[in-house]
N, C-alpha and C positions, 0 to 999 in steps of 0.2 A: 813930491817935495822931498829933498834930502836934507837931513839935519846931521850935525856932527856933535859927538858927545864923548867925554871921557867916561870910561867904565866906572870910575870912582865917584862920578857925580850921581846925584839922586835920580833914580828911575822915575819916569813919568809915563802915564798911559798915553800922553800926547806924543811920545816917541814913535808910536806906530810899530812897524816891523823893525826889530833891532838886529843888526848884523855886526858881529865882531870881525873887524878887518885886519886883525893882527895874526901873525904866524904862531905866536906863543900865547898861552893862556895868561891873563894878568895875575900877578902875584897878590895873594891875600883876598881874592874875591871868589866866593862860592858861585856855583852855577845858578843857584836859586837867587842870590842877591844880584847877579849880573843881568838877569832877565833877558838873556840872549835867545833870539828865535833861530838864528843861523850863525854858525862859526865858519866863515869862508876863508880858511887858511890860504887857499890857492890864489886869492886875489892880493894877498899881502906881498910886500917886497921879499925877494929871496933872502935866505940867511946871509949870503955873501954881501948883498947890498945893505941889508940891515946892519950888519956888523961894521961894514966900511963907514957908513953914515954916522953911526954911534951918537946920533942927535947933536952933532957938531954944527952949529949955525953957519960956520964958514963953508960947510959942504952942502948946504941946503939946495942951492940952485943945481948943482951937479947931481945930487940925489934925485931931484924931481925929474931931470932929463933921463937918467938911467931907469927910474921907475916907470916912466912913460914907455920906454922901450920894452921893458918887461911886460907891461900891460898889453902892448901891441902884439907881443909874442904869445899871449894867452887869450886870444880872441874868443875861444870857446867859453872860458870862465867869465869874461866880460859880457858875452852875449847872454849867459845865464843870469848874470846880475841885472842886466837891462830888462830881462823878462820879469824879474822880481820887482823892479822899479815900476814897470807898467801895471802890475797887478796890485800894488799897494799905494794908497794915497800918500802915506808918509813912511819914509824909511830913514832910520838913524844909523849912520856908520859909527860904531862904537870902537874906541881905541884906548890904549893905556898910556901913551906918551904924556909926559908932563907938559911939554911945549904945545900949547894950543894953537900956535901960529905956524909951526913947521913940523908936520907929521904926515904919515902915509895916508890918513883919511882925507886930509885937505888935498893932497896930490891926486888921490883917486877921484874925489869929487870934481876937481878941475879937469881931469882927463875925460870924465863922462860929459861934463858940460861942453868941452871943446868938440867931442865926438858928436854931440847932439846938434851943434851949430855948423857942422861941416857937411 
């Protein structure tokens, strides 16, 4: 099972294996408070894509398409993430974006869901 959670939300033991899926470490959060088991920078959107998107809701659909392409180009990292998912009952993708409906963790989860169904 994959869960999604902001790094600023309260940690829970029910989160399981916590993976930070952002390229940058979240502001104002210590490593101890974040309870991150793995920081997987390589799975995050490129700096170029992240800066282009700039959390603009108008760019959301195009961001998702471009991020999907980046994920397809990083199949080795995606394969490693799939191994982690197989080994852990619960995995939480941790992210720092304020928008809980449009962020890279949601897109990554959707990418994996589609890959599983194809």
